[in-house]
NUKEKE-959148 format. One line per 3 residues: number of its first residue (from 1); their letters; for each residue z, y, x of C-alpha. Coordinates in steps of 0.02 Angstrom, whole numbers, plus 50000, padded with zeros to 5 digits. Each point is the difference from the previous one (the first is absolute). Layout:
REM NUKEKE-959148
NUM = a = Z/Y/X ~ ...
REM end
This chain:
REM NUKEKE-959148
1 = xxx = 50001/49998/50001 ~ 49943/50165/50071 ~ 50106/50156/49956
4 = xxx = 50050/50162/50086 ~ 50140/49987/50136 ~ 50163/50056/49921
7 = xxx = 49955/49935/49830 ~ 50016/49813/50027 ~ 50114/49916/49878
10 = xxx = 50157/49948/50088 ~ 50133/49863/49961 ~ 50131/50120/50059
13 = xxx = 50048/50135/49874 ~ 50132/50130/50043 ~ 50129/49909/49897
16 = xxx = 49964/49833/50082 ~ 50059/50073/50167 ~ 50169/50026/49930
19 = xxx = 50031/49881/49855 ~ 50011/49843/50105 ~ 50017/50060/50178
22 = xxx = 50167/49999/50095 ~ 50041/50083/50159 ~ 50093/49881/50117
25 = xxx = 50110/50071/50143 ~ 50156/49977/50103 ~ 49999/49810/50018
28 = xxx = 50166/49920/50052 ~ 50057/49820/50024 ~ 50171/49923/49963
31 = xxx = 49994/49817/50050 ~ 49878/49913/49881 ~ 49985/50154/49887
34 = xxx = 49878/50140/50018 ~ 50026/50180/49933 ~ 49887/50147/49976
37 = xxx = 49977/50162/49910 ~ 49873/50007/49863 ~ 49933/50169/49931
40 = xxx = 49933/49987/49821 ~ 49886/50143/49937 ~ 50014/49933/49823
43 = xxx = 50188/50036/50008 ~ 49969/50179/50051 ~ 50003/49952/50183
46 = xxx = 50173/49914/49998 ~ 50036/49906/50161 ~ 50085/49830/49965
49 = xxx = 50091/49885/50119 ~ 49922/49823/49980 ~ 50035/49830/50083
52 = xxx = 49923/49833/50017 ~ 50132/49862/49999 ~ 49947/49871/50130
55 = xxx = 50092/49853/49917 ~ 49916/50015/49833 ~ 49847/50115/50027
58 = xxx = 50060/50116/49870 ~ 49951/50181/50012 ~ 50122/50118/49914
61 = xxx = 50057/50182/49992 ~ 50164/50033/50092 ~ 50038/50155/49912
64 = xxx = 50005/50039/49815 ~ 49876/50086/49891 ~ 49986/50191/50036
67 = xxx = 50076/49987/50175 ~ 49893/50092/50130 ~ 50031/49933/50176
70 = xxx = 49953/50152/50113 ~ 50061/50103/50139 ~ 49962/50181/50040
73 = xxx = 50062/50022/50177 ~ 49874/50099/50098 ~ 49927/50028/49826
76 = xxx = 49884/49844/50025 ~ 50146/49880/49989 ~ 49995/49819/50054
79 = xxx = 50130/49868/50033 ~ 50057/50013/49819 ~ 50084/49829/50001
82 = xxx = 50070/49867/50116 ~ 50051/49818/49975 ~ 50108/49883/50101
85 = xxx = 50068/49828/49949 ~ 49970/50037/49816 ~ 50078/50173/49997
88 = xxx = 49884/50133/49950 ~ 50020/50191/50008 ~ 49877/50132/49932
91 = xxx = 49977/50187/49992 ~ 49940/50060/49827 ~ 49914/50147/49926
94 = xxx = 50041/50125/49932 ~ 50187/49988/50058 ~ 49959/49952/50178
97 = xxx = 50161/49898/50020 ~ 50021/49837/50091 ~ 50045/49856/49882
100 = xxx = 50046/49818/50019 ~ 49902/49884/49884 ~ 50131/49888/49922
103 = xxx = 49974/49815/49956 ~ 49962/50044/49820 ~ 49872/50129/50048
106 = xxx = 50110/50154/49963 ~ 50019/50136/50128 ~ 50158/50065/50084
109 = xxx = 49987/50168/50091 ~ 50083/50010/50168 ~ 49957/50182/50043
112 = xxx = 50038/50162/49906 ~ 49872/50097/49900 ~ 49957/50171/50068
115 = xxx = 49905/50064/50144 ~ 49980/49843/50097 ~ 49839/49895/50016
118 = xxx = 50003/49823/50085 ~ 49862/49894/50071 ~ 49956/49882/50143
121 = xxx = 50134/49875/49934 ~ 50056/49858/50113 ~ 50136/49879/49944
124 = xxx = 50139/49938/50106 ~ 50152/49891/49961 ~ 50090/50101/49865
127 = xxx = 49913/50160/50042 ~ 49832/50084/49997 ~ 49923/50119/50125
130 = xxx = 49900/50144/49928 ~ 49903/50158/50046 ~ 50091/50133/49907
133 = xxx = 49920/50171/49959 ~ 50118/50134/49944 ~ 49926/50132/49887
136 = xxx = 50164/50075/49943 ~ 50008/50146/50125 ~ 49889/50155/50028
139 = xxx = 49849/49982/50111 ~ 49919/49839/50058 ~ 50071/49834/49951
142 = xxx = 50106/49910/50127 ~ 49951/49828/50049 ~ 50127/49872/50069
145 = xxx = 50022/49812/50011 ~ 50150/49936/49901 ~ 50090/49844/49958
148 = xxx = 50049/49963/49822 ~ 50133/49877/49946 ~ 49935/49883/49867
151 = xxx = 50171/49990/49919 ~ 50056/50177/50025 ~ 49972/50163/49912
154 = xxx = 49919/50088/50150 ~ 50061/50163/49923 ~ 49943/50097/50149
157 = xxx = 49831/49929/50003 ~ 50025/49870/50135 ~ 50066/49998/50177
160 = xxx = 49887/50089/50121 ~ 49940/49895/50149 ~ 49868/50122/50063
163 = xxx = 49974/50184/49973 ~ 49922/50146/50096 ~ 49817/49967/49988
166 = xxx = 49877/50072/49875 ~ 49943/49834/49940 ~ 50060/49817/49996
169 = xxx = 49895/49842/49978 ~ 50047/49838/49921 ~ 50131/49915/50107
172 = xxx = 50006/49823/50074 ~ 50147/49885/49994 ~ 50026/49857/50118
175 = xxx = 50017/49826/49922 ~ 50189/49990/50039 ~ 50025/50178/49932
178 = xxx = 50072/50060/50169 ~ 49860/50120/50049 ~ 49893/50134/49919
181 = xxx = 49846/50090/50051 ~ 49911/50152/49934 ~ 49855/50113/50030
184 = xxx = 50021/50188/49985 ~ 49886/50151/50026 ~ 50003/50187/50001
187 = xxx = 49899/50143/49933 ~ 49856/50034/50023 ~ 49961/49820/50030
190 = xxx = 49945/49871/49871 ~ 50052/49816/50033 ~ 49835/49962/50081
193 = xxx = 50018/50146/50123 ~ 50160/49992/50100 ~ 50152/49889/49950
196 = xxx = 50156/49933/50078 ~ 50073/49820/49985 ~ 50185/49974/50014
199 = xxx = 50116/49858/49990 ~ 50189/49977/49985 ~ 50137/49873/49974
202 = xxx = 50053/50008/49814 ~ 50189/50027/50001 ~ 50115/50025/49856
205 = xxx = 50102/50144/50075 ~ 49948/50156/50084 ~ 49824/50071/50043
208 = xxx = 49869/49883/50065 ~ 49945/50014/50183 ~ 49809/50020/49989
211 = xxx = 49884/49951/50142 ~ 49822/50064/50012 ~ 49877/49851/50012
214 = xxx = 49838/50098/50000 ~ 49969/50186/49979 ~ 49868/50100/50088
217 = xxx = 49893/50150/49957 ~ 49844/49956/49905 ~ 50044/49821/49988
220 = xxx = 50033/49925/49826 ~ 50104/49842/49973 ~ 50037/49912/49834
223 = xxx = 50056/49854/49900 ~ 50148/49932/50101 ~ 50045/49819/49969
226 = xxx = 50140/49896/50076 ~ 49958/49821/50058 ~ 50118/49855/49974
229 = xxx = 50055/50018/50181 ~ 50048/50185/49975 ~ 49846/50068/50091
232 = xxx = 49920/50156/49920 ~ 49814/50002/49961 ~ 49902/50153/49950
235 = xxx = 49827/50077/50007 ~ 49951/50137/50124 ~ 49840/50097/50034
238 = xxx = 50041/50042/50183 ~ 49847/49899/50050 ~ 49889/50101/49883
241 = xxx = 50011/49868/49872 ~ 50143/49943/49884 ~ 50049/49838/50090
244 = xxx = 50162/49895/49995 ~ 50143/50027/50122 ~ 50173/49917/50019
247 = xxx = 50164/50048/50069 ~ 50106/49848/50046 ~ 50139/50096/50082
250 = xxx = 49923/49995/50168 ~ 49874/50143/49967 ~ 49852/50026/49890
253 = xxx = 49844/49894/50030 ~ 49825/50002/49923 ~ 49971/49837/49905
256 = xxx = 49811/50014/50012 ~ 49865/50122/50041 ~ 49854/50015/49873
259 = xxx = 49878/50140/49955 ~ 50052/49989/49818 ~ 50128/50077/49891
262 = xxx = 50127/49878/49933 ~ 50091/50122/49882 ~ 49955/50121/49859
265 = xxx = 50070/50180/50003 ~ 50178/50005/49931 ~ 49979/50105/49846
268 = xxx = 50133/49901/49902 ~ 50156/49905/50042 ~ 49959/49828/49940
271 = xxx = 49851/49950/50112 ~ 49992/49835/50094 ~ 49857/49978/50125
274 = xxx = 50066/49853/50101 ~ 50122/49857/49974 ~ 50096/49886/50118
277 = xxx = 49976/49816/49984 ~ 50137/49874/50027 ~ 49909/49924/50152
280 = xxx = 49998/50164/50094 ~ 49822/50049/49958 ~ 49955/50157/49901
283 = xxx = 49891/50019/49841 ~ 49894/50152/50030 ~ 49854/50094/49920
286 = xxx = 49874/50120/50075 ~ 49820/50066/49977 ~ 49841/49946/50091
289 = xxx = 49818/50038/49960 ~ 50050/50099/49849 ~ 50105/49866/49912
292 = xxx = 50176/49934/50000 ~ 50053/49847/50100 ~ 50154/49893/49984
295 = xxx = 50069/49897/50144 ~ 50148/49931/50093 ~ 50048/50073/50163
298 = xxx = 50075/49893/50139 ~ 50119/50110/50103 ~ 49998/49883/50148
301 = xxx = 49811/50023/50022 ~ 49961/50157/49906 ~ 49861/49905/49912
304 = xxx = 49972/50012/49814 ~ 49923/49859/49894 ~ 49922/50035/49832
307 = xxx = 50085/49934/49841 ~ 49878/49904/49893 ~ 50019/50102/49843
310 = xxx = 49846/50081/49928 ~ 50012/50191/49989 ~ 49954/50166/50072
313 = xxx = 50158/50094/49959 ~ 50174/49938/50043 ~ 50175/50084/49991
316 = xxx = 50173/49981/49935 ~ 50035/49864/50126 ~ 50161/49888/49975
319 = xxx = 50056/49836/50082 ~ 50139/49875/49959 ~ 50021/49836/50089
322 = xxx = 49826/49935/50025 ~ 49920/50091/49855 ~ 49923/50172/49989
325 = xxx = 49963/50115/49863 ~ 49860/50126/50002 ~ 49911/50123/49884
328 = xxx = 49814/49961/50020 ~ 49839/50074/49934 ~ 49824/49927/50017
331 = xxx = 49825/50076/49984 ~ 49991/49929/49817 ~ 50185/49993/49946
334 = xxx = 50138/50125/49977 ~ 50157/49988/50104 ~ 50112/49848/49963
337 = xxx = 50166/49939/50068 ~ 49989/49832/50083 ~ 50125/49887/50079
340 = xxx = 49993/49839/50108 ~ 50018/49928/50170 ~ 49917/50089/50142
343 = xxx = 49864/49869/50007 ~ 49975/49994/49812 ~ 49974/49956/49868
346 = xxx = 50049/50161/49907 ~ 50058/50022/49820 ~ 49958/50160/49903
349 = xxx = 50156/50066/49923 ~ 49935/50152/49911 ~ 49833/50084/49982
352 = xxx = 49966/50183/49973 ~ 49896/49946/49853 ~ 50002/49836/49907
355 = xxx = 49818/50005/49957 ~ 49900/50045/50156 ~ 49838/50096/50009
358 = xxx = 49844/49883/49993 ~ 49947/49988/50183 ~ 49825/50042/49947
361 = xxx = 50058/50179/49963 ~ 50098/50014/50163 ~ 49908/50114/50129
364 = xxx = 50022/49926/50177 ~ 50084/50129/50109 ~ 49907/50033/50162
367 = xxx = 50069/50089/50155 ~ 49900/50164/50030 ~ 50012/50097/50161
370 = xxx = 49915/50163/50032 ~ 50008/50150/50127 ~ 50072/50165/49951
373 = xxx = 49943/50166/50070 ~ 50102/49983/50152 ~ 49921/49839/50047
376 = xxx = 50153/49895/49953 ~ 49995/49832/49908 ~ 50071/50013/49819
379 = xxx = 50036/49845/49893 ~ 49999/49958/49814 ~ 49961/49870/49866
382 = xxx = 49832/50000/49915 ~ 49980/49916/49830 ~ 49824/49988/49917
385 = xxx = 49983/50009/49809 ~ 50013/49821/49935 ~ 49963/49925/49828
388 = xxx = 49926/49826/49963 ~ 49895/50059/49857 ~ 49955/50186/50043
391 = xxx = 49897/50086/50127 ~ 49943/50178/50031 ~ 49824/50063/49961
394 = xxx = 49867/49958/50126 ~ 49999/50124/50144 ~ 50167/50080/49951
397 = xxx = 50152/49997/50116 ~ 50176/50000/49933 ~ 50117/50144/49996
400 = xxx = 50143/49994/50132 ~ 50183/50024/49960 ~ 50107/50038/50155
403 = xxx = 50180/49943/49985 ~ 50125/50097/50111 ~ 50171/49920/50019
406 = xxx = 50166/50095/50000 ~ 50123/50024/50140 ~ 49890/50049/50090
409 = xxx = 50065/49859/50107 ~ 49961/49862/49880 ~ 49845/49891/50006
412 = xxx = 49863/49921/49896 ~ 50015/49811/49992 ~ 49854/49874/49973
415 = xxx = 50086/49902/49859 ~ 49946/50013/49819 ~ 50066/50144/49908
418 = xxx = 49966/50027/49814 ~ 50001/50183/50025 ~ 49846/49980/50105
421 = xxx = 49918/49857/49902 ~ 50017/50115/49844 ~ 49863/50108/50085
424 = xxx = 49895/49866/50091 ~ 49976/49902/49842 ~ 49924/50155/49920
427 = xxx = 49875/50029/50132 ~ 50093/50110/50128 ~ 50001/49964/50187
430 = xxx = 50169/50039/50086 ~ 50048/50057/50174 ~ 50185/49986/50020
433 = xxx = 50036/50104/50159 ~ 50120/49967/50136 ~ 49983/50173/50078
436 = xxx = 50079/50060/50157 ~ 50192/49989/49976 ~ 49987/49831/49904
439 = xxx = 50104/49851/50045 ~ 49933/49840/50081 ~ 49900/50073/50143
442 = xxx = 50137/50043/50121 ~ 50103/50155/50044 ~ 49858/50100/50075
445 = xxx = 49902/49981/49836 ~ 50152/50057/49900 ~ 50029/50147/50120
448 = xxx = 49823/50066/49978 ~ 50060/50085/49842 ~ 50141/50096/50092
451 = xxx = 49959/50186/49977 ~ 49842/49951/49919 ~ 50040/49954/49819
454 = xxx = 49868/50074/49890 ~ 49876/50005/50140 ~ 49961/49835/50086
457 = xxx = 50040/49892/49851 ~ 49881/50105/49892 ~ 49864/49978/50133
460 = xxx = 50032/49815/50003 ~ 49984/49988/49811 ~ 49844/50106/49989
463 = xxx = 49914/49913/50144 ~ 50050/49831/49926 ~ 49923/50040/49833
466 = xxx = 49840/50060/50081 ~ 49989/49852/50114 ~ 49978/49889/49847
469 = xxx = 49867/50115/49926 ~ 49911/49998/50169 ~ 50007/49814/50007
472 = xxx = 49913/49992/49827 ~ 50153/49918/49914 ~ 50038/50145/49877
475 = xxx = 49924/50152/49921 ~ 50044/50151/50110 ~ 49981/50116/49851
478 = xxx = 50130/49909/49898 ~ 50154/49995/50106 ~ 50173/50019/49923
481 = xxx = 50174/49994/50076 ~ 50168/49957/49934 ~ 50181/49987/50067
484 = xxx = 50181/50029/49959 ~ 50136/50099/50087 ~ 49948/50025/50183
487 = xxx = 49830/49918/49943 ~ 49991/50130/49860 ~ 50020/50136/50133
490 = xxx = 49851/49922/50092 ~ 49899/50005/49839 ~ 50033/50185/49974
493 = xxx = 49978/50043/50186 ~ 49837/49902/50008 ~ 49930/50096/49847
496 = xxx = 50049/50169/50072 ~ 49925/49969/50176 ~ 49850/49897/49971
499 = xxx = 49855/49974/49879 ~ 50001/49813/50012 ~ 50075/49959/49831
502 = xxx = 49941/50034/49825 ~ 50171/49959/49923 ~ 50176/49972/50051
505 = xxx = 50157/49937/49911 ~ 50172/50048/50072 ~ 50153/49903/49942
508 = xxx = 50156/50110/50027 ~ 49917/50065/50156 ~ 50062/50135/50117
511 = xxx = 49913/50166/49966 ~ 50120/50121/50089 ~ 50065/49942/50171
514 = xxx = 50129/50145/50010 ~ 50071/49944/49837 ~ 50010/49823/50064
517 = xxx = 50091/50061/50156 ~ 50124/50107/49910 ~ 50021/49913/49831
520 = xxx = 50010/49814/50022 ~ 50135/49867/50031 ~ 50089/49977/50167
523 = xxx = 49909/49846/50060 ~ 49831/50094/50010 ~ 50065/50177/50019
526 = xxx = 49951/50005/50184 ~ 49854/49880/49997 ~ 49875/50134/50018
529 = xxx = 50078/50065/50164 ~ 49904/49865/50089 ~ 49852/49982/49882
532 = xxx = 49958/50186/49999 ~ 50133/50102/50096 ~ 50171/50074/49981
535 = xxx = 50018/50112/49847 ~ 50008/50150/49992 ~ 49942/50020/50178
538 = xxx = 49835/49926/49951 ~ 49990/50078/49833 ~ 49818/50055/50025
541 = xxx = 49945/49819/50024 ~ 50095/49945/49840 ~ 49910/50126/49898
544 = xxx = 49829/49964/50077 ~ 50017/49811/49963 ~ 50069/50020/49825
547 = xxx = 49870/49969/49869 ~ 50081/50113/49875 ~ 49956/50148/50112
550 = xxx = 49818/49947/50001 ~ 49973/49952/49819 ~ 49850/50111/49991
553 = xxx = 49920/49892/50136 ~ 50005/49840/49907 ~ 49838/49913/49990
556 = xxx = 49997/49863/49867 ~ 50096/49965/49841 ~ 50184/49968/50005
559 = xxx = 50123/49896/49892 ~ 50184/50034/50033 ~ 50119/49868/49937
562 = xxx = 50185/50048/50017 ~ 50176/49941/49955 ~ 50113/50128/49920
565 = xxx = 50158/49944/50089 ~ 49926/49973/50169 ~ 50127/50053/50133
568 = xxx = 49887/49967/50150 ~ 49848/50105/49937 ~ 50059/50105/49855
571 = xxx = 49893/50041/49852 ~ 49983/50176/50053 ~ 49878/49956/50142
574 = xxx = 49878/49918/49880 ~ 50013/50144/49877 ~ 49970/50128/50144
577 = xxx = 49846/49906/50056 ~ 49928/49982/49828 ~ 50029/50183/49969
580 = xxx = 49914/50052/50166 ~ 49850/49891/49960 ~ 49985/50068/49827
583 = xxx = 50011/50182/50058 ~ 49856/49960/50116 ~ 49893/49918/49865
586 = xxx = 50025/49823/50068 ~ 49995/49840/49898 ~ 50178/49933/49983
589 = xxx = 50103/49896/49879 ~ 50190/49991/50016 ~ 50103/49868/49913
592 = xxx = 50191/50001/50003 ~ 50102/49839/49966 ~ 50172/50073/49956
595 = xxx = 50108/49850/50034 ~ 49912/49943/50160 ~ 50059/50031/50176
598 = xxx = 49912/49975/50174 ~ 49900/49847/49949 ~ 49964/49953/49823
601 = xxx = 50105/49851/49935 ~ 49975/49989/49812 ~ 49857/49909/49932
604 = xxx = 49952/50142/49885 ~ 49979/50120/50147 ~ 49905/49878/50109
607 = xxx = 49883/49950/49860 ~ 49968/50177/49940 ~ 49966/50066/50175
610 = xxx = 49875/49861/50041 ~ 49911/50033/49834 ~ 49986/50184/50039
613 = xxx = 49946/49969/50177 ~ 49860/49884/49945 ~ 49936/50120/49871
616 = xxx = 50010/50143/50130 ~ 49885/49905/50122 ~ 49881/49952/49857
619 = xxx = 49983/50183/49957 ~ 49977/50061/50178 ~ 49898/49864/50073
622 = xxx = 49887/49973/49848 ~ 50041/49832/49921 ~ 50078/49939/49836
625 = xxx = 50146/49882/50028 ~ 49999/49839/49904 ~ 50131/49984/49863
628 = x = 50166/49931/50067
REM end
């Protein structure tokens, strides 16, 4: 069947992306049982703690109806629950207290309500370690590491174990509970810039005596883990790549040397990018040739052997005994949680979606590398339009939709994403860009963005889109771009500095860099010092790179989709951008979702925004979308 690109009938409607698709995150193990957090758009984005009982195979909710298991430490949260020997503790929205899950499923609060937030939970014997963020005073919130008694009232918010740094990461606790380790960092650094790893003996009385394990300028370390022998494992990029290191008490040693990243940027407190196996080996994941890899690292040789598990995207690594648990995504299947022996076979415990997408509709992601204007290699993922029963008219090339990830330190993965299949099944080609600053290509690639945000990344995006047009894969006159948060900034910046794109959609994107520097939460309040320059010393650069001040230079139509309670990029930024474009006679639509924050969670908002976006491209690029 021949029909115009963009108008193909798709099996994926906006509602189908939310009605049956779960988000799976923060996987943990407790003996034979496996736990994870499950976000459910059809429950207004509620996050539920779920477990798979190894003895029976039963999957059940751990918390009751209406309970929302989330943390808001560093605003993005993470580490919202912990489990050990059947004991479960959670942090919940909106009260943000720490609660013990009793045997009957009821919750018992162990922290007071008020100005405290907790996250990065780790259970010990009768206590829980937590990152505490105190919002009760004036000025910036105060971050500390605290110990909470599971049977006490913790009226003061816990016993402070570490204080004095701007930020605190999720702690590590030794198997016997005698030692603790934690990563800290200071403004203006983010956790992938410069961090410090400390360890201490955990004593009941008196302050802890902390020792610095690793902490040097422009070196980031993360994800400390104690081995059964008391050695401390962590990831460091002192080699230029996030590789594993170990402190056994006789000094820090590199476990291996690989030109690959073995960790993701630590945006949240619940991440797990490696796991220690009982036999002394380490379960790891990394990226090579544009796709994710999963393997077992032998510290005695530094060699890594692939795990025989099909997939191109691996994370949330856990190990217990001789079994491992992994969240895995393939080219044709959404992420699933699987468990089994290292050598297999593996059992699927939970799928993101019970009914998968027919593989005939799944576009095969292809690594795509091009050269930017500076002659540097840039990487991304290319997906051609795919439909078993539809094709474009003879001689016609498909429109291209460029995806720009957030962060801007995040990365585009090769695994199947319904958010991309929604477009490829309709006749769009997609370039998901890993511009300079993205993760997975080493420290030097990340550091290209320092001082250059809004410049080099935009050049990467524009040259990437044009490279596909020049190669004859897409129609160079029908290029569109979309992104959220930092990716939304890239959308607006690209439209104000180039004529490459006919249309752009910004989801809660940054329009005013000055406002972001002066009116955002603590975690990112100094982020731009390194990406752009110190404010207000470099005020002129902030103004020059802010799309809101160049609304009259926008080339292309713009759709702005914004949450009304967004604390990261407030609604006022989208309103100012829309007003500037309208005053200049530009084509702009602004839609506010009053109950949404930074990232849409409710099915109604997700479905409505996708519907509007599809209609927007149809109007601008000249096609009529098929009925959904």
